[in-house]
DODRENKOL-985075 format. One line per field, with one value per atom (N, C-alpha, C, O): x negated, y, z; residue in one letter; atom name. Coordinates in pm, 1 decimal. Each point is the difference from the previous one (the first is absolute). Layout:
c1 <- [X / ...] .
c2 <- [Y / ...] .
c3 <- [Z / ...] .
r <- [A / ...] .
a <- [CA / ...] .
***
This chain:
c1 <- [800.8 / -136.9 / -89.2 / 20.0 / -119.8 / -94.9 / -141.5 / -22.2 / -73.2 / -140.6 / -79.1 / 29.9 / -131.5 / -85.0 / -145.8 / -34.0 / -51.9 / -143.0 / -65.5 / 61.0 / -184.7 / -76.5 / -11.3 / 7.3 / -24.8 / -12.7 / 127.7 / -6.8 / 122.0 / 127.4 / 23.7 / 68.6 / -123.6 / 22.0 / -105.2 / 20.8 / -131.9 / -110.1 / 30.7 / 79.6 / -141.1 / 15.0 / 139.3 / 42.8 / 29.1 / 135.0 / 102.2 / 112.9 / -151.3 / 87.1 / 111.6 / -5.4 / 107.2 / 116.2 / 127.5 / 12.8 / 81.0 / 132.2 / 61.4 / -20.6 / 95.7 / 60.2 / 117.1 / 31.6 / 30.8 / 118.5 / 115.2 / -22.2 / 143.2 / 115.4 / 1.9 / -26.0 / 57.1 / 8.8 / 135.8 / 27.2 / 57.3 / 133.7 / 7.3 / 54.0 / -106.9 / 4.6 / -139.4 / -26.9 / -61.8 / -139.8 / -83.7 / 51.4 / -180.7 / -94.4 / -124.7 / -54.5 / 9.5 / -124.3 / -108.1 / 19.4 / -133.2 / -117.0 / -101.5 / -51.3 / 22.3 / -89.5 / -132.1 / -3.4 / -105.9 / -132.8 / -85.5 / 8.1 / -89.5 / -104.4 / -129.5 / -21.9 / -63.6 / -122.0 / -122.6 / -30.4 / -41.8 / -117.1 / -128.0 / -106.5 / 116.9 / -118.4 / 9.7 / 74.3 / -149.6 / 0.5 / 130.8 / 81.1 / -61.2 / 121.8 / 23.4 / -94.3 / 221.4 / 42.3 / 118.7 / 33.1 / 30.2 / 115.0 / 112.6 / -24.1 / 148.6 / 119.3 / 82.6 / 18.6 / 31.0 / 78.3 / 122.2 / -6.4 / 116.7 / 118.6 / 8.7 / -4.7 / 17.4 / 1.2 / 111.5 / 14.9 / 62.4 / 104.0 / -64.0 / -105.8 / 168.2 / -48.0 / 20.8 / 111.5 / -219.6 / 4.5 / 41.5 / -2.8 / 41.4 / 32.1 / -129.4 / -108.6 / 118.2 / -116.8 / -96.5 / -118.1 / 166.8 / -86.3 / -57.7 / -74.4 / 108.6 / -48.9 / 87.1 / -40.3 / 159.0 / 90.6 / 98.8 / 36.3 / 6.0 / 105.3 / 136.9 / 100.4 / -95.4 / 123.6 / 110.0 / -19.0 / 133.3 / 113.4 / -10.4 / 89.0 / -195.2 / -20.4 / 62.9 / 18.5 / 14.3 / 56.0 / -103.9 / -118.1 / 162.0 / -87.2 / -16.0 / 72.3 / -167.5 / -9.7 / -50.8 / 11.9 / -66.9 / -46.9 / 68.0 / -53.8 / 170.5 / 80.0 / 68.9 / 92.0 / -135.5 / 51.9 / -106.7 / -84.3 / 87.0 / -101.6 / -104.2 / 31.7 / -155.2 / -116.3 / -74.7 / -76.5 / 97.9 / -48.2 / -103.9 / 33.4 / -161.1 / -103.6 / 2.4 / 54.7 / -114.8 / -2.3 / -105.4 / 5.8 / -101.1 / -105.3 / -29.3 / 19.0 / -65.5 / -33.4 / -122.4 / -18.9 / -63.3 / -122.7 / 21.2 / -96.8 / 221.7 / 28.7 / 21.7 / 12.7 / -8.2 / 4.2 / 94.3 / -46.7 / 176.1 / 90.3 / 2.7 / -11.1 / 26.0 / 18.6 / 127.0 / 19.6 / 67.7 / 126.5 / 48.4 / -10.0 / 62.6 / 72.2 / 128.0 / 33.0 / 37.6 / 121.9 / -30.0 / 86.0 / -209.1 / -33.4 / -111.2 / -23.2 / -46.2 / -100.8 / -17.4 / 31.5 / -82.1 / -30.8 / -119.2 / -9.8 / -81.4 / -120.0 / -30.5 / 36.1 / -103.8 / -51.1 / -138.0 / -33.5 / -45.8 / -124.5 / 38.9 / 86.9 / -150.6 / 21.7 / -124.8 / -103.4 / 113.5 / -117.5 / -28.7 / 85.1 / -204.3 / -28.9 / 101.6 / 47.3 / -14.5 / 94.8 / 141.1 / 20.6 / 76.7 / 141.8 / 59.4 / -27.3 / 108.7 / 69.4 / 119.4 / 16.4 / 66.3 / 116.5 / 45.1 / -42.0 / 128.1 / 67.5 / 141.2 / 20.1 / 77.4 / 139.7 / 51.7 / -12.7 / 70.8 / 63.6 / 150.9 / 55.3 / 10.6 / 146.1 / 40.6 / -14.1 / 64.1 / 27.8 / 127.5 / 90.9 / -87.1 / 119.1 / 114.2 / 116.7 / -150.1 / 96.9 / -62.2 / -121.1 / 200.7 / -50.8 / -104.9 / 17.9 / -127.5 / -108.9 / -2.6 / 2.2 / -6.7 / -12.8 / -148.5 / -80.9 / 45.6 / -139.1 / -77.9 / -120.2 / 184.8 / -71.1 / -37.6 / -69.5 / 114.0 / -31.5 / -128.9 / -42.6 / -20.8 / -126.0 / -95.9 / 39.4 / -165.7 / -104.5 / -64.4 / -10.5 / -33.0 / -72.7 / -146.4 / -32.4 / -56.6 / -141.4 / -84.1 / 40.0 / -156.4 / -88.2 / -145.7 / -35.5 / -48.4 / -144.2 / -45.6 / 68.6 / -182.0 / -51.0 / 46.5 / 53.2 / -74.8 / 20.3 / 126.2 / 12.9 / 79.2 / 117.5 / 104.8 / 11.0 / 65.3 / 118.4 / 121.7 / -12.2 / 128.9 / 119.1 / 122.0 / 12.7 / 75.6 / 128.4 / 106.2 / -17.1 / 126.6 / 110.5 / 117.8 / 21.7 / 52.5 / 120.2 / 101.6 / 108.4] .
c2 <- [1276.5 / -20.1 / 55.5 / 111.6 / -192.5 / 41.9 / -29.4 / -88.5 / 164.9 / -17.7 / -40.2 / 43.1 / -126.4 / -48.2 / 9.5 / -28.6 / 69.0 / 6.6 / -130.5 / -80.7 / 62.1 / -117.3 / -3.2 / -106.7 / 222.9 / 7.3 / -44.7 / -63.9 / 96.4 / -39.5 / -150.7 / -57.6 / -5.6 / -143.0 / -87.2 / -120.2 / 178.4 / -75.9 / -42.9 / 64.7 / -171.6 / -47.5 / -53.1 / -95.9 / 157.1 / -46.8 / 42.3 / -49.0 / 139.6 / 38.4 / 93.7 / 66.4 / -62.2 / 88.1 / -80.7 / -104.2 / 151.9 / -62.9 / 5.4 / 96.2 / -199.4 / -9.2 / 94.0 / 84.4 / -101.9 / 76.2 / -97.7 / -116.3 / 162.4 / -86.5 / -39.4 / 82.3 / -208.9 / -49.1 / -67.0 / -103.1 / 161.9 / -56.6 / -86.3 / -110.6 / 159.0 / -79.7 / -36.7 / -117.5 / 213.6 / -27.5 / 122.5 / 111.0 / -133.9 / 108.3 / -27.2 / -110.4 / 214.1 / -10.8 / 78.3 / 115.5 / -180.6 / 58.0 / 24.4 / -95.4 / 222.0 / 35.7 / 48.7 / 90.1 / -151.1 / 26.2 / 79.3 / -19.2 / 108.0 / 68.0 / -28.8 / 47.6 / -126.9 / -45.4 / 52.6 / -47.2 / 145.7 / 57.5 / -80.3 / 38.7 / -149.2 / -74.2 / -146.3 / -34.4 / -49.6 / -143.8 / -62.7 / 65.2 / -191.4 / -70.3 / 8.4 / 2.8 / 1.1 / 10.5 / -95.3 / -76.7 / 81.7 / -85.8 / 81.4 / 94.6 / -132.7 / 58.9 / -113.8 / -103.0 / 122.0 / -102.4 / 62.1 / 109.3 / -180.4 / 29.7 / -113.3 / -117.3 / 152.3 / -102.3 / 26.2 / 111.8 / -214.5 / 9.2 / 34.2 / -53.5 / 141.3 / 33.7 / -122.6 / -50.5 / 4.2 / -118.5 / 35.9 / 116.8 / -218.7 / 25.6 / 7.9 / -8.1 / 23.5 / 19.2 / -118.8 / 15.8 / -133.8 / -118.4 / -24.3 / -95.9 / 182.5 / -16.6 / -89.9 / -40.6 / 9.3 / -91.0 / 76.4 / 114.0 / -179.0 / 54.2 / -57.8 / 34.0 / -120.1 / -66.9 / 101.8 / 90.1 / -105.7 / 88.4 / 133.9 / 83.9 / -61.9 / 126.4 / -3.9 / -107.4 / 224.5 / 9.5 / -47.6 / 32.8 / -109.2 / -48.4 / 111.9 / 5.1 / 84.2 / 123.5 / -15.3 / 93.5 / -206.6 / -16.8 / -118.7 / -56.6 / 19.9 / -104.2 / 62.3 / 80.5 / -116.9 / 56.7 / -11.3 / -89.6 / 179.7 / -4.1 / 108.1 / 109.9 / -141.5 / 86.0 / -1.8 / -92.6 / 194.6 / -2.7 / 109.6 / 118.5 / -158.8 / 98.0 / 40.6 / -71.3 / 187.1 / 50.5 / -68.3 / 8.8 / -76.3 / -64.1 / -140.9 / -32.3 / -51.8 / -139.0 / -10.4 / -101.1 / 204.0 / -3.2 / 38.8 / 17.5 / -4.0 / 45.2 / -114.9 / 22.3 / -144.3 / -119.1 / 6.5 / -6.3 / 18.3 / 17.3 / -121.7 / -114.4 / 142.3 / -100.8 / 39.8 / 117.7 / -214.9 / 34.3 / -112.9 / -117.4 / 154.0 / -92.2 / 72.3 / 103.8 / -155.3 / 66.7 / 122.4 / 86.3 / -78.8 / 104.6 / 94.8 / 101.1 / -131.1 / 92.9 / -22.1 / -106.5 / 208.7 / -8.6 / 91.6 / 108.2 / -152.9 / 76.6 / -5.0 / -94.9 / 199.6 / 3.3 / 64.7 / 77.9 / -112.6 / 71.4 / 131.5 / 2.3 / 105.7 / 130.2 / 28.4 / 40.0 / -60.8 / 20.5 / 148.5 / 84.0 / -50.9 / 140.1 / 55.5 / -71.9 / 201.0 / 64.5 / -3.0 / -2.8 / 3.6 / 1.6 / -140.1 / -73.6 / 37.2 / -128.3 / 12.5 / 101.8 / -205.0 / 3.3 / -141.7 / -96.7 / 87.6 / -124.8 / 37.3 / 101.1 / -183.6 / 25.3 / -112.6 / -117.6 / 154.3 / -95.1 / 13.9 / 107.8 / -216.4 / -5.4 / -100.9 / -120.5 / 167.8 / -89.0 / -81.9 / 38.4 / -152.1 / -84.1 / 68.3 / -17.9 / 95.7 / 78.2 / 135.0 / 16.7 / 79.1 / 131.9 / -12.0 / -74.6 / 148.9 / -1.7 / 133.6 / 105.6 / -110.2 / 119.9 / 33.9 / -85.3 / 209.7 / 41.6 / -21.8 / -25.7 / 35.1 / -17.8 / -146.0 / -29.7 / -60.4 / -142.3 / -42.9 / -114.4 / 204.2 / -37.1 / 117.8 / 115.6 / -147.6 / 101.0 / -16.3 / -111.4 / 223.1 / 0.2 / 25.5 / 95.7 / -182.0 / 10.2 / -5.5 / -59.3 / 121.5 / -2.6 / 7.0 / 50.5 / -102.5 / 16.8 / 78.3 / 0.4 / 65.1 / 72.2 / 144.3 / 52.3 / 11.1 / 145.1 / 38.5 / 116.0 / -206.1 / 32.2 / 81.1 / -7.8 / 85.5 / 67.7 / -70.8 / -75.8 / 100.7 / -72.5 / 91.4 / 86.1 / -105.7 / 68.7 / -109.0 / -99.2 / 117.7 / -95.3 / 61.5 / 121.1 / -206.1 / 47.7 / -112.6 / 18.7] .
c3 <- [-329.8 / -39.5 / 110.0 / 48.0 / -8.8 / 102.0 / -48.3 / -82.6 / 136.2 / -35.8 / 123.0 / 111.4 / -132.6 / 108.0 / -42.5 / -114.8 / 207.9 / -26.1 / 45.1 / 70.1 / -111.3 / 42.9 / 152.6 / 61.0 / -0.5 / 145.8 / 70.4 / 104.9 / -160.5 / 60.9 / -10.6 / 84.5 / -185.6 / -21.5 / 67.4 / 16.6 / 21.9 / 57.8 / 143.2 / 68.0 / -22.1 / 137.9 / 25.9 / -64.3 / 158.0 / 32.4 / -104.6 / 0.7 / -90.8 / -110.8 / 39.6 / 103.6 / -188.5 / 18.3 / 8.6 / -64.2 / 142.9 / 6.7 / -139.2 / -74.0 / 38.7 / -132.5 / -21.4 / 83.8 / -197.8 / -38.7 / -20.4 / -33.8 / 54.0 / -25.7 / -147.8 / -87.7 / 61.9 / -137.5 / -16.6 / 61.6 / -144.8 / -20.5 / -125.2 / 4.6 / -115.5 / -123.9 / -47.5 / -24.6 / 11.1 / -32.8 / 33.8 / 13.7 / -0.7 / 29.3 / -81.8 / 1.9 / -74.8 / -76.6 / 72.7 / 38.0 / -19.4 / 64.2 / -112.5 / -58.5 / 28.1 / -109.8 / 57.3 / 83.9 / -130.3 / 54.0 / -97.6 / -121.3 / 175.4 / -75.7 / 74.2 / 111.4 / -175.6 / 65.0 / -73.8 / -109.5 / 168.3 / -65.4 / 21.1 / -48.0 / 118.9 / 41.6 / -43.0 / -91.9 / 159.1 / -27.6 / 46.6 / 65.8 / -100.1 / 39.0 / 149.9 / 79.2 / -41.8 / 138.7 / 18.7 / -90.5 / 206.9 / 28.3 / 61.6 / 75.0 / -107.8 / 60.6 / 56.9 / -64.9 / 186.8 / 68.5 / 65.5 / 56.1 / -64.2 / 80.1 / 101.0 / -37.0 / 164.4 / 104.1 / 100.6 / 49.4 / -19.6 / 102.4 / 134.0 / 33.4 / 42.8 / 133.8 / 89.1 / 13.2 / 46.8 / 85.2 / 142.1 / 38.7 / 39.2 / 140.5 / 80.9 / -57.3 / 187.5 / 86.5 / -2.5 / 31.2 / -67.7 / -4.8 / -139.5 / -20.8 / -74.5 / -136.7 / -85.4 / -109.0 / 157.4 / -70.0 / -88.1 / 29.1 / -136.9 / -85.5 / 37.3 / -62.7 / 162.8 / 39.3 / 31.5 / 81.7 / -147.2 / 21.2 / -71.0 / 14.3 / -90.1 / -69.7 / -138.8 / -57.3 / 3.5 / -134.5 / -101.5 / 11.3 / -108.9 / -107.2 / -102.5 / -99.6 / 124.9 / -76.3 / -142.6 / -79.2 / 45.0 / -138.0 / -68.4 / -95.2 / 143.6 / -62.9 / -121.1 / 15.2 / -133.4 / -123.4 / -107.0 / 5.4 / -102.9 / -105.1 / 22.1 / 45.6 / -78.1 / 19.3 / -132.0 / -26.6 / -57.2 / -138.1 / -24.1 / -0.3 / -20.2 / -29.7 / -146.5 / -84.1 / 53.7 / -137.0 / -86.6 / -122.7 / 184.5 / -78.1 / 47.3 / 117.3 / -209.0 / 33.0 / 90.6 / 67.7 / -66.3 / 79.5 / 146.3 / 73.9 / -32.2 / 136.3 / 97.4 / 120.4 / -170.9 / 83.9 / 117.5 / 113.7 / -133.5 / 113.9 / 92.8 / -44.1 / 173.2 / 103.3 / 73.2 / 30.3 / -1.4 / 64.9 / 88.7 / -35.6 / 151.5 / 87.6 / 41.6 / -57.3 / 153.5 / 46.5 / 86.2 / 17.8 / 36.2 / 96.3 / -43.4 / 66.4 / -176.0 / -51.3 / -149.2 / -53.0 / -13.1 / -142.4 / -25.8 / 57.7 / -145.6 / -31.1 / -148.3 / -69.6 / 22.4 / -136.5 / 1.2 / 89.2 / -191.1 / -26.5 / -67.0 / -87.2 / 127.5 / -63.5 / -84.5 / 53.3 / -185.3 / -85.7 / -19.7 / 29.4 / -79.0 / -30.2 / -100.3 / -88.0 / 102.5 / -90.5 / 55.3 / 121.4 / -211.8 / 38.8 / -9.3 / -94.8 / 193.9 / 1.7 / 93.8 / 67.4 / -63.3 / 88.8 / 31.8 / -63.4 / 162.5 / 34.5 / 44.1 / 67.2 / -105.4 / 36.0 / 87.4 / -34.2 / 146.8 / 90.6 / -13.7 / 22.0 / -58.1 / -2.9 / 107.1 / -20.6 / 134.1 / 112.3 / -18.7 / -73.7 / 142.5 / -1.5 / 75.5 / -34.7 / 137.5 / 77.4 / 31.4 / -14.5 / 56.8 / 36.0 / 110.4 / 96.2 / -111.5 / 98.0 / 72.3 / -63.2 / 194.3 / 81.2 / 11.8 / 36.4 / -67.3 / -3.3 / 128.2 / -5.4 / 119.9 / 127.3 / 25.3 / 97.1 / -182.0 / 17.0 / -68.4 / 15.8 / -92.0 / -65.9 / -5.0 / 16.0 / -38.5 / -15.5 / -136.3 / -51.5 / -7.4 / -126.7 / 33.3 / 70.3 / -121.2 / 32.2 / -126.9 / -100.2 / 106.1 / -115.4 / 39.5 / 106.5 / -194.9 / 12.1 / -122.0 / -102.2 / 110.9 / -115.7 / -2.9 / 97.9 / -213.1 / -12.6 / -75.4 / -39.2 / 17.4 / -82.6 / 75.6 / 122.4 / -198.1 / 51.7 / -58.9 / -96.2 / 154.2 / -42.2 / 2.6 / 87.1 / -182.4 / -6.0 / -7.4 / -70.9 / 144.0 / -5.9 / -75.5 / 3.4 / -70.5 / -70.4 / -8.4 / -55.3] .
r <- [M / M / M / M / A / A / A / A / S / S / S / S / Y / Y / Y / Y / T / T / T / T / A / A / A / A / E / E / E / E / Q / Q / Q / Q / L / L / L / L / Y / Y / Y / Y / G / G / G / G / T / T / T / T / G / G / G / G / S / S / S / S / I / I / I / I / G / G / G / G / E / E / E / E / N / N / N / N / I / I / I / I / T / T / T / T / T / T / T / T / S / S / S / S / K / K / K / K / T / T / T / T / F / F / F / F / T / T / T / T / F / F / F / F / T / T / T / T / N / N / N / N / P / P / P / P / S / S / S / S / A / A / A / A / S / S / S / S / A / A / A / A / Y / Y / Y / Y / F / F / F / F / T / T / T / T / I / I / I / I / E / E / E / E / T / T / T / T / V / V / V / V / Q / Q / Q / Q / D / D / D / D / A / A / A / A / T / T / T / T / G / G / G / G / S / S / S / S / F / F / F / F / S / S / S / S / G / G / G / G / K / K / K / K / Q / Q / Q / Q / Q / Q / Q / Q / T / T / T / T / T / T / T / T / N / N / N / N / G / G / G / G / T / T / T / T / W / W / W / W / V / V / V / V / P / P / P / P / S / S / S / S / G / G / G / G / N / N / N / N / N / N / N / N / M / M / M / M / G / G / G / G / P / P / P / P / V / V / V / V / Q / Q / Q / Q / S / S / S / S / L / L / L / L / Y / Y / Y / Y / F / F / F / F / A / A / A / A / S / S / S / S / V / V / V / V / V / V / V / V / V / V / V / V / P / P / P / P / P / P / P / P / G / G / G / G / A / A / A / A / S / S / S / S / S / S / S / S / V / V / V / V / T / T / T / T / L / L / L / L / T / T / T / T / P / P / P / P / A / A / A / A / T / T / T / T / T / T / T / T / I / I / I / I / T / T / T / T / G / G / G / G / T / T / T / T / N / N / N / N / Y / Y / Y / Y / R / R / R / R / M / M / M / M / K / K / K / K / G / G / G / G / T / T / T / T / G / G / G / G / A / A / A / A / F / F / F / F / S / S / S / S / M / M / M / M / V / V / V / V / T / T / T / T / S / S / S / S] .
a <- [N / CA / C / O / N / CA / C / O / N / CA / C / O / N / CA / C / O / N / CA / C / O / N / CA / C / O / N / CA / C / O / N / CA / C / O / N / CA / C / O / N / CA / C / O / N / CA / C / O / N / CA / C / O / N / CA / C / O / N / CA / C / O / N / CA / C / O / N / CA / C / O / N / CA / C / O / N / CA / C / O / N / CA / C / O / N / CA / C / O / N / CA / C / O / N / CA / C / O / N / CA / C / O / N / CA / C / O / N / CA / C / O / N / CA / C / O / N / CA / C / O / N / CA / C / O / N / CA / C / O / N / CA / C / O / N / CA / C / O / N / CA / C / O / N / CA / C / O / N / CA / C / O / N / CA / C / O / N / CA / C / O / N / CA / C / O / N / CA / C / O / N / CA / C / O / N / CA / C / O / N / CA / C / O / N / CA / C / O / N / CA / C / O / N / CA / C / O / N / CA / C / O / N / CA / C / O / N / CA / C / O / N / CA / C / O / N / CA / C / O / N / CA / C / O / N / CA / C / O / N / CA / C / O / N / CA / C / O / N / CA / C / O / N / CA / C / O / N / CA / C / O / N / CA / C / O / N / CA / C / O / N / CA / C / O / N / CA / C / O / N / CA / C / O / N / CA / C / O / N / CA / C / O / N / CA / C / O / N / CA / C / O / N / CA / C / O / N / CA / C / O / N / CA / C / O / N / CA / C / O / N / CA / C / O / N / CA / C / O / N / CA / C / O / N / CA / C / O / N / CA / C / O / N / CA / C / O / N / CA / C / O / N / CA / C / O / N / CA / C / O / N / CA / C / O / N / CA / C / O / N / CA / C / O / N / CA / C / O / N / CA / C / O / N / CA / C / O / N / CA / C / O / N / CA / C / O / N / CA / C / O / N / CA / C / O / N / CA / C / O / N / CA / C / O / N / CA / C / O / N / CA / C / O / N / CA / C / O / N / CA / C / O / N / CA / C / O / N / CA / C / O / N / CA / C / O / N / CA / C / O / N / CA / C / O / N / CA / C / O / N / CA / C / O / N / CA / C / O / N / CA / C / O / N / CA / C / O / N / CA / C / O / N / CA / C / O / N / CA / C / O / N / CA / C / O / N / CA / C / O / N / CA / C / O / N / CA / C / O / N / CA / C / O] .
***
C-alpha cells in the first residue's frame, strides 16, 4: 500500500507500481471534481509502439458518475468530491516503470 499527494500526481505524475493481479486506487477528494489517469510511458517521439499495454484489462470505477475512459495504453476516470476508487485488473502483469499515474485537482490517493 502506498500513498500519493495531489502534488505527486500533478504534471508528469508518479511512476506506477507493479500490478500482478489487480490494483485499487482509492481517492479522497476534498474539492471539486478532478481526473485520474494511468498512462503508458511513451518513447522519445511520443509513440506507444512496442510499449507494454499497461491498461489492457478491466478498469472498474466505484461509481457510475466517474465516466471511465480506457484504451490499451491509458485509462482515466473522473474523481468526484468525497471518497471513490477504481480497480485495474490487467490482462498480464504490469511493470510499474512502464506507466505513470497522473491527476488534476486536490485529491490524495492510496493504492492497495
